N, C-alpha and C positions, 0 to 999 in steps of 0.2 A: 608455500606453506598455506594451509587451509585457513579459511577466516574462521574466528572463534565466536564472533557475534555478528549475524547477519540480519539486516533491516530488509523486510519484503513489503513493499507497498502494493495493495491489491484494491481493485475497483469494483469487484464483483463480477467482472467479465471472465469468460474462458480464455480469451487472449492474455489478459493480466496473470491468469492462474498458470500458464505454460511454464513460468520460471519455478514453479513448484517440482516439476519433474526431475530437476537437477539438484535440488537442495541436499538430499541425503549424500549424494556422492561428493558434493562441493564441501560439506562439512567434514568429510572424511570418516573417522571411525565412529562407528555407532555408540551413541551416548555422549559424544563430545560436542561442543558448540551450542550456541544458543540462536533460536530465530525469533525475531520480534516481527510478528505480523501486524501491519497498520493499514488503515483506511481513514481517508480525510472526508469528513462531512462539513458541508458548508452550513455555518450558523445562519438562523434566519435574520433577513435584514432588520435592523432595528428602526421599527416605525414608530414614531411618536403619534399616537392616536387617542383620542378621546374614548374611542370605542375599545374599552378593556377587554371584553370577550374575544375580540379578534387578536389581540396580543397574547392572550392566554391559549387560545387554540393553535397559534403559531408555535408556541413553546410546546404544547403538547405534541404537536406533529414532529417536531424536531427531536424530543425525547424518544417517540416511536421509532424515528428513523435511526438515532443512535442505537437503540436496542436491536433493531434489525441488522445493523451492521456487525454489533458485537456477537449475535447469534451466527451470523455468517462467518466471522473469523474464528468463532469456537469450532464451527463444523471443519473448517479448513484445519485448524489446529489438530483436530481429531484424525484427519487423513495423514497429516505429517507424523504424528505420534505412531500410527500404524506402520509408516514406513521407517521407523526407527529414530525419529528425531526426538531426543529426550527432554529438552528444555525449550519450551515455547512461552513467550510473552505476547500479549495483546494489547494494542493501544489504538485507541480511536482518537483522531485529532480533529478538533474544530478549527477549520481555517477556510477562508474564502478561495486561496489558490492552492491546489493540491501539491505542486512543487514546493512552495513555501513552507506548507504544513509538514512536509516530510523532511526538509531541511532543518526545520525548526526542531523536529523530534530527534533528529541526528545529532543536534548540538547539545539538546538536554540529556540524552543518553550517551555519556561519553564513552562507553564501552563498545559502542558500534564500530567495526572495522571494515564493513563493506555493505554496499546496498545492491540487491539483486532484484531486477525489474525486467518485466517484458515489454518489448516494443509493440505497439499496435499495428506497426507497420506502415504508418502514413508516412509518406515521403514528399519532398517537393512542395507543391502549392498547398496541399491539405495541411501540411504541417507548418508552413508559414502562416496560414490563416488560423489554424486551430491551437497552435503552440504544442509543444510535446513535452509532457512531464519528464520523460526519459532524457531528452535533450537539455532541459533546464537543469536536471540532477548532474548530467555528465559536465556541464559547465560550472556548476556552483557547489557541488557536494565535497565536504572536507575528508572524504574517504572514497577509495575506489569504488566505481559503479560497474557492475556486471549487467550487461543488457542482452537478454535473450530474445530470440525471435520465436514465434509459434512454429510448429511442425509445418512442413510444405503443404500436407494433405489438408490443414485447417485453413490455410491462407485465403481460399477462395470464400470462405464463409462470412 
């Protein structure tokens, strides 16, 4: 059975967006199902400083970053709508760790029944040192996780 409510984490990269190509088919009939597009933005470190303008500028930069991410997700939502996905929600999450932010959102939105994510294709030593969001989600998500790879021609990029 096709998932009804799909959570799709994106980080702005083409590799992460490769999952988008399968979403219309994955949701099945046009007009059914919901996609929640999400990105995780790291909040500024709380710095206790007597220099208040520094704290204000950090907060302003963070707000600008949040707006850029919302604009990006709106643009992606437009592409999905053009491909026939009818219901799209956008959620920007403030979290230090991307995987934890995605898991937290998944628990808050109880209607999520699958996570769709692209793997950046890091394996072995790179994944050991960098950690893999997909790997963390596979181990800890309360719902099935569909991990896609980028098409072969893009892997060398």
